[in-house]
C-alpha atoms as an extended CHARMM CRD file, in Angstrom:
* protein
*
       117  EXT
         1         1  MET       CA           -134.2630000000      -48.3940000000      -12.8520000000  PROA      1               0.0000000000
         2         2  LYS       CA           -131.2000000000      -46.1650000000      -13.2630000000  PROA      2               0.0000000000
         3         3  ASP       CA           -131.2860000000      -42.3860000000      -13.2130000000  PROA      3               0.0000000000
         4         4  LYS       CA           -129.6770000000      -40.7670000000      -15.8790000000  PROA      4               0.0000000000
         5         5  TYR       CA           -128.5230000000      -37.8610000000      -13.9040000000  PROA      5               0.0000000000
         6         6  SER       CA           -126.9540000000      -40.2230000000      -11.3480000000  PROA      6               0.0000000000
         7         7  SER       CA           -123.0520000000      -39.4830000000      -10.4280000000  PROA      7               0.0000000000
         8         8  SER       CA           -122.5270000000      -43.4690000000      -12.0000000000  PROA      8               0.0000000000
         9         9  ASN       CA           -122.8620000000      -42.2220000000      -15.2090000000  PROA      9               0.0000000000
        10        10  PHE       CA           -120.0920000000      -39.6700000000      -15.5160000000  PROA      10              0.0000000000
        11        11  ASP       CA           -116.5640000000      -40.4340000000      -15.2200000000  PROA      11              0.0000000000
        12        12  THR       CA           -115.0620000000      -38.1760000000      -12.7120000000  PROA      12              0.0000000000
        13        13  SER       CA           -111.3980000000      -39.3210000000      -12.5010000000  PROA      13              0.0000000000
        14        14  ILE       CA           -109.2000000000      -36.4380000000      -13.5980000000  PROA      14              0.0000000000
        15        15  ASP       CA           -105.9080000000      -37.4160000000      -15.5610000000  PROA      15              0.0000000000
        16        16  ALA       CA           -103.2620000000      -35.4420000000      -14.1780000000  PROA      16              0.0000000000
        17        17  ALA       CA           -101.1440000000      -35.6940000000      -17.2200000000  PROA      17              0.0000000000
        18        18  GLN       CA           -104.2320000000      -34.4090000000      -19.4030000000  PROA      18              0.0000000000
        19        19  TYR       CA           -104.9790000000      -31.0420000000      -17.7520000000  PROA      19              0.0000000000
        20        20  GLY       CA           -101.3880000000      -30.3340000000      -16.0950000000  PROA      20              0.0000000000
        21        21  ASP       CA           -101.0950000000      -29.9890000000      -12.4980000000  PROA      21              0.0000000000
        22        22  GLY       CA           -102.1120000000      -26.4080000000      -11.8810000000  PROA      22              0.0000000000
        23        23  GLN       CA            -98.9010000000      -25.0730000000      -11.0700000000  PROA      23              0.0000000000
        24        24  GLN       CA            -97.5590000000      -24.6310000000      -14.5690000000  PROA      24              0.0000000000
        25        25  LYS       CA            -97.4400000000      -20.7580000000      -15.3000000000  PROA      25              0.0000000000
        26        26  PHE       CA            -98.0980000000      -19.5840000000      -18.8010000000  PROA      26              0.0000000000
        27        27  ILE       CA            -95.1450000000      -18.3700000000      -20.6870000000  PROA      27              0.0000000000
        28        28  ASN       CA            -95.7140000000      -16.1210000000      -23.7410000000  PROA      28              0.0000000000
        29        29  SER       CA            -94.1230000000      -17.4990000000      -26.8810000000  PROA      29              0.0000000000
        30        30  LYS       CA            -92.4730000000      -15.3110000000      -29.5860000000  PROA      30              0.0000000000
        31        31  ALA       CA            -95.5560000000      -15.9310000000      -31.7380000000  PROA      31              0.0000000000
        32        32  ASP       CA            -97.7920000000      -14.2670000000      -29.2130000000  PROA      32              0.0000000000
        33        33  MET       CA            -95.5870000000      -11.2530000000      -28.7780000000  PROA      33              0.0000000000
        34        34  GLU       CA            -95.1120000000      -10.7220000000      -32.4970000000  PROA      34              0.0000000000
        35        35  LEU       CA            -98.8630000000       -9.9870000000      -33.1340000000  PROA      35              0.0000000000
        36        36  PHE       CA            -98.7140000000       -6.5210000000      -32.2590000000  PROA      36              0.0000000000
        37        37  ASP       CA            -96.2570000000       -4.3780000000      -33.9880000000  PROA      37              0.0000000000
        38        38  GLU       CA            -95.3880000000       -0.8860000000      -32.1100000000  PROA      38              0.0000000000
        39        39  ALA       CA            -93.9950000000        0.5870000000      -35.1000000000  PROA      39              0.0000000000
        40        40  LYS       CA            -97.0080000000        0.0200000000      -37.1290000000  PROA      40              0.0000000000
        41        41  ALA       CA            -99.1790000000        1.6400000000      -34.7960000000  PROA      41              0.0000000000
        42        42  ALA       CA            -99.2740000000        5.1530000000      -35.2580000000  PROA      42              0.0000000000
        43        43  PRO       CA           -102.0300000000        7.0490000000      -33.5750000000  PROA      43              0.0000000000
        44        44  ALA       CA           -104.5260000000        8.9250000000      -35.4620000000  PROA      44              0.0000000000
        45        45  THR       CA           -104.3250000000       12.6700000000      -36.3100000000  PROA      45              0.0000000000
        46        46  VAL       CA           -107.1150000000       14.4630000000      -34.1320000000  PROA      46              0.0000000000
        47        47  PHE       CA           -108.4310000000       17.2280000000      -35.7630000000  PROA      47              0.0000000000
        48        48  ARG       CA           -110.8690000000       19.8320000000      -33.6090000000  PROA      48              0.0000000000
        49        49  VAL       CA           -112.3470000000       23.1050000000      -34.1900000000  PROA      49              0.0000000000
        50        50  LYS       CA           -113.2570000000       25.4790000000      -31.1870000000  PROA      50              0.0000000000
        51        51  ARG       CA           -115.3200000000       28.6350000000      -31.6180000000  PROA      51              0.0000000000
        52        52  MET       CA           -114.4190000000       31.8510000000      -29.5250000000  PROA      52              0.0000000000
        53        53  SER       CA           -115.9880000000       34.7960000000      -29.2510000000  PROA      53              0.0000000000
        54        54  SER       CA           -115.0030000000       38.0000000000      -27.2940000000  PROA      54              0.0000000000
        55        55  ALA       CA           -116.5390000000       41.2960000000      -27.2630000000  PROA      55              0.0000000000
        56        56  THR       CA           -114.1780000000       43.3040000000      -28.9050000000  PROA      56              0.0000000000
        57        57  LYS       CA           -112.9200000000       41.0850000000      -31.6170000000  PROA      57              0.0000000000
        58        58  GLY       CA           -116.1030000000       39.1950000000      -32.6600000000  PROA      58              0.0000000000
        59        59  GLU       CA           -116.1040000000       35.2140000000      -33.4380000000  PROA      59              0.0000000000
        60        60  ARG       CA           -112.8340000000       33.3680000000      -34.5620000000  PROA      60              0.0000000000
        61        61  TRP       CA           -112.7850000000       29.4500000000      -35.2990000000  PROA      61              0.0000000000
        62        62  ARG       CA           -109.5220000000       27.5680000000      -34.4270000000  PROA      62              0.0000000000
        63        63  ILE       CA           -108.5210000000       24.6500000000      -36.3130000000  PROA      63              0.0000000000
        64        64  LEU       CA           -106.4150000000       22.1470000000      -34.1960000000  PROA      64              0.0000000000
        65        65  GLU       CA           -104.3210000000       19.1620000000      -35.2790000000  PROA      65              0.0000000000
        66        66  ASN       CA           -103.0730000000       17.2360000000      -32.3860000000  PROA      66              0.0000000000
        67        67  GLU       CA           -103.6220000000       19.9020000000      -29.9700000000  PROA      67              0.0000000000
        68        68  GLU       CA           -101.3290000000       22.3550000000      -32.2080000000  PROA      68              0.0000000000
        69        69  LEU       CA           -102.7310000000       25.4510000000      -33.9130000000  PROA      69              0.0000000000
        70        70  LYS       CA           -102.9890000000       25.1230000000      -37.6540000000  PROA      70              0.0000000000
        71        71  PHE       CA           -105.3900000000       27.9110000000      -39.0570000000  PROA      71              0.0000000000
        72        72  ILE       CA           -107.6800000000       30.9990000000      -37.6960000000  PROA      72              0.0000000000
        73        73  LEU       CA           -110.6120000000       31.8750000000      -39.1710000000  PROA      73              0.0000000000
        74        74  GLU       CA           -111.5090000000       35.3670000000      -38.2590000000  PROA      74              0.0000000000
        75        75  GLY       CA           -115.6950000000       35.7100000000      -38.0440000000  PROA      75              0.0000000000
        76        76  SER       CA           -115.2270000000       39.5920000000      -38.9360000000  PROA      76              0.0000000000
        77        77  LYS       CA           -114.3720000000       38.8390000000      -42.5990000000  PROA      77              0.0000000000
        78        78  LEU       CA           -117.5190000000       36.6150000000      -43.1980000000  PROA      78              0.0000000000
        79        79  SER       CA           -120.8420000000       37.5090000000      -43.5290000000  PROA      79              0.0000000000
        80        80  LYS       CA           -123.8010000000       36.7230000000      -40.8610000000  PROA      80              0.0000000000
        81        81  LYS       CA           -124.8510000000       33.5910000000      -43.0470000000  PROA      81              0.0000000000
        82        82  GLU       CA           -121.4710000000       32.0880000000      -43.1330000000  PROA      82              0.0000000000
        83        83  CYS       CA           -121.2940000000       32.7280000000      -39.3810000000  PROA      83              0.0000000000
        84        84  MET       CA           -124.6030000000       31.1690000000      -38.7300000000  PROA      84              0.0000000000
        85        85  PHE       CA           -123.7040000000       27.8790000000      -40.7370000000  PROA      85              0.0000000000
        86        86  LEU       CA           -120.3160000000       27.3910000000      -39.0890000000  PROA      86              0.0000000000
        87        87  ARG       CA           -121.9850000000       27.5230000000      -35.5160000000  PROA      87              0.0000000000
        88        88  THR       CA           -123.6900000000       24.4670000000      -36.4760000000  PROA      88              0.0000000000
        89        89  VAL       CA           -122.2340000000       20.8750000000      -36.4060000000  PROA      89              0.0000000000
        90        90  GLU       CA           -122.5410000000       20.7330000000      -40.1670000000  PROA      90              0.0000000000
        91        91  GLY       CA           -120.3420000000       23.8020000000      -40.5400000000  PROA      91              0.0000000000
        92        92  VAL       CA           -117.7940000000       22.4020000000      -37.8210000000  PROA      92              0.0000000000
        93        93  ASN       CA           -117.6100000000       19.1990000000      -40.3390000000  PROA      93              0.0000000000
        94        94  PHE       CA           -117.3190000000       21.2530000000      -43.1530000000  PROA      94              0.0000000000
        95        95  LEU       CA           -114.3550000000       22.7760000000      -41.8180000000  PROA      95              0.0000000000
        96        96  VAL       CA           -112.7670000000       19.3800000000      -40.5870000000  PROA      96              0.0000000000
        97        97  ALA       CA           -113.5180000000       18.1420000000      -44.2330000000  PROA      97              0.0000000000
        98        98  GLU       CA           -112.1090000000       21.0730000000      -45.7010000000  PROA      98              0.0000000000
        99        99  PHE       CA           -108.7120000000       21.1070000000      -43.6460000000  PROA      99              0.0000000000
       100       100  LYS       CA           -108.1690000000       17.5200000000      -44.2880000000  PROA      100             0.0000000000
       101       101  ILE       CA           -108.3750000000       18.1720000000      -48.2370000000  PROA      101             0.0000000000
       102       102  GLY       CA           -106.3850000000       21.3370000000      -47.7360000000  PROA      102             0.0000000000
       103       103  PHE       CA           -106.9990000000       24.8610000000      -49.2180000000  PROA      103             0.0000000000
       104       104  LYS       CA           -104.2690000000       27.5080000000      -50.2830000000  PROA      104             0.0000000000
       105       105  SER       CA           -105.8050000000       30.7190000000      -48.8910000000  PROA      105             0.0000000000
       106       106  PHE       CA           -108.7200000000       32.0590000000      -47.1030000000  PROA      106             0.0000000000
       107       107  ASN       CA           -110.5720000000       33.3560000000      -50.2830000000  PROA      107             0.0000000000
       108       108  GLU       CA           -110.5440000000       29.7470000000      -51.5030000000  PROA      108             0.0000000000
       109       109  LEU       CA           -112.1060000000       28.4560000000      -48.0910000000  PROA      109             0.0000000000
       110       110  ARG       CA           -114.5380000000       31.2480000000      -48.3400000000  PROA      110             0.0000000000
       111       111  SER       CA           -115.6000000000       30.3820000000      -52.0770000000  PROA      111             0.0000000000
       112       112  ARG       CA           -116.1150000000       26.6110000000      -51.2710000000  PROA      112             0.0000000000
       113       113  LEU       CA           -118.1390000000       27.8180000000      -48.1980000000  PROA      113             0.0000000000
       114       114  LYS       CA           -120.3140000000       29.8720000000      -50.4650000000  PROA      114             0.0000000000
       115       115  GLN       CA           -121.0720000000       26.7990000000      -52.6020000000  PROA      115             0.0000000000
       116       116  LYS       CA           -122.2090000000       24.9220000000      -49.7650000000  PROA      116             0.0000000000
       117       117  ILE       CA           -124.5450000000       27.4920000000      -48.5130000000  PROA      117             0.0000000000
């Protein structure tokens, strides 16, 4: 009786023309190189909010866009309730979202902050 796993059932001969000689180097074709276009790959804009506190000036929130300072929010001009809200994660997300939308003045930002709270 033949065993179905015996080596006589499998073809072990390798055709060199089918698999190549193994010495061939891979050459990138022009089509492979055109898949990525560096001109279209613009980096995403990064927004950050830093809370700074000092004994003399109180709290400040700095809004940065790509490591460039765009706006400073003075904590001395805000109420305690507003400052407490801005210390939370929701407050930081609020500042980033409002900065992305854009605001004309501090008073406009403060009125939106009062509506949020």
